[in-house]
N, C-alpha and C positions, 0 to 999 in steps of 0.2 A: 707341278710339272704335268703336262698332258701325257697320256699313255702313249708309248711307242706303238708302231703298227702291230708288232707281235704281241705286245701286252694287251692291246685292245682286243685282238682276236682271242687270246686265251681267256680274257675276262668274259667275252661273249659266249664262248664255247662252254664255259663253266655252267651256264644257265641252259644249255641245250641237252638233248638226249644223246644216246650212244651213236646215232647217225649224224650228229652235229645239226639237228633240226631244232630250232628255237620254238617256243610255244606260239600259237596263233596270236596275232596282234589283237589288242582290244578293239581296234577299228573294224575287224571282221564281224563284231557283234553289234555294231551301230546299225540303226535302221536304214541308213543311207548306203550301206555296203552293197555292192552288186553281187556278192557271193554269200551263200549260206555256209556257216562254219562247218557243218557236218560234211565230212569227206575232204575238206581242205587240209593240206599240210604244207609246212614251210620247206622251201628248198634247203638242202644242206649248206651251211655256212662255209665258204671257201677261204683258205688262208690268204693273207695279203700278198699282192704281187708288187714288187718294187724293182726298179722304178716303174711308175704307172705308165701304161701305154699313152702315147701322144694322142691328143685330141685332133680332130680334123681342123686344119687351118692354123696349127701352131706355126707353120711356115707360111707367112702371108702370100708368098708366090704360088702356093698350092691351095688357096682358100676359095672355095666355090662362092661364098657369100661376097667376097670382093669382086669376083668375076660377074656376079649378078647385081652389081650395085645400081644398075639402071632398070631393074625389074621390080614391079610393084604396082600399087593402086594410088599411092600418094608419095610425094618427095619434097624435100627442101635440100639445101646445100649439104646438110650434115646427116640426114636421116631418110630412110625409106620404110614404107609400110606395105606389107604384102598379105594377100589372102592365102590361107592354107586350104586346099581343096580336098574333097573326099572324106570329110569329117562327119560325125554323127550329130553333133550339137548344131544349133542354128548358124553359128559363125565362129571361125577361128582366124585371128589375124596375128601377124608377127612383125615386130618393129626391130630394125637393124640400124646401126650406124653405117653410113656409106663407106667410111674409111675403116681400117682394120684396128678395132679396139675391143678389149674385153671390159667387163664391168670395172675391175680394179684399175684399169689403164685410162679410163675416161678423164679428159681434162675437166676442170671444174665447170667451165662454160657448158660443155656438152652434158655433164651430169645434171646441171640445172635445167637444161632443155629437156632431158629425159624425164625428170619429175613432172614437168608441165605437160609433156606429151602423154605420159601415162594417164594423167588425170583427164585430159581432153578425150583420149580414145575411149576410156572407160565410160565417160559421160555420154559420148555419142552412141556407143554400143547399147547402153542401157536405155537410150531414148527410142530404140527400135521397138516396133510392136511385138509383144509376146516374148520379150527378153527381160528377165528380172534382174540379172546380175552379170557383170563381166569380171571374171577372175583373171588375175595377173600372175604369171609365173616367170621366174628366171632360174634356170638350173645350171647349164653350162658344162656338164661333164662330157658332152659329145662333141662340142665344137668350141674353138677358141675365139671365134668372132661372136661378139655379144648378140644375143637374140632374146627378145622379150615376147612371151606368149600371152595372148588375150583370148579367153574362152567365154563365149556367151552361154549362160544357163537359161534354158527355156522356161517360160512362165508356167507356174503351177506344178512343176515336177519336183516336189519336195524330196523325193528319193535321190535326186541328183545334186543335192546340196553339198557344198564344201569340198573337202580334199579328194573325194572319190570321183569328182567330175571328169577328170582326164581318163580314168579307167572306163567309166560309163561311155565316154565319147568313142572309145575303141570298140565297145560292144554294140553300140547302136547302129542301125542301118544308116546308109549315107543320106544326109539331109538333102532335099531337092536343090540341085546345083544352081538352077536359075534364080531361085529365091535367095540363096546365100550370096550369089554374085551381085544381085540388085541391092541387098542390104549392105554389102561391102562398099558399093559405090556411094550409098547414102552416107556412111561413116566417113569415107574419104572426102566427099564434098563438104560435109559439116566441119571436118578438120581444116580444110582450106579456109572456110569462112571464119572459124574461131581462132585458129593459130597462125594460118598462113601456108606457104608452100604451094604446091601445084599437083595436078593429076598426072602429068607427064614428066619423065626424067629430064627431058631436053627443052621443053617449052619454057618460055619466060613466065614468071608469076603474073597474075592479073594486076593491072594497074590499080592503085589506091585512089578511089574517087575523091576523097578528101584532099589528097596531095595534088590531084589534077586541078581541083577548084582553086587551091592556094596558088598553084603555078600560074593559072590564068589571071588571078588578081594582081600578080606582081610583074606581069609582062605586058 
């Protein structure tokens, strides 16, 4: 049986000091850590709060992501891709279903589309000059509407490897906005070419030249 919330808390506090502070994570000793262990301390562990606070958008009628279903840099009938601005790494994109779903609620058809979209977005981000890796994150504690993060790690910055990248992003100065916007457009155009969809929420997708040729031959 999994530990109940109070049992989990008691189990964790047993490893803490008198102020309920756990030891520093091993991650703070990694060479990719943005922090030096000296002077760091862990925040006191707070007791569980039940029931948990509602996430934003638990009620679809109050969901900003649903209201923003036509905002972004790439669209198809089921998905939209948006650029997150004001970040420190070269590019951060976010993929949303246009209708109100969380990860566990996705119909199988959309789940299959999500897998392919994740692959294509990563591929196109990693094709950008001076981007070595695209990291993919799904967390979901803040909002009930599914949102998938894509973070581009800059080439050559070995200290920004791995799981600390999102923290480094928050520490770095803002990346030049015009460069990030141009790179976001490159990814969106590549996604149209490789997967389909369109750059506008309302415009029709471009015609398939092969289909046009076939139509001309049969009429």
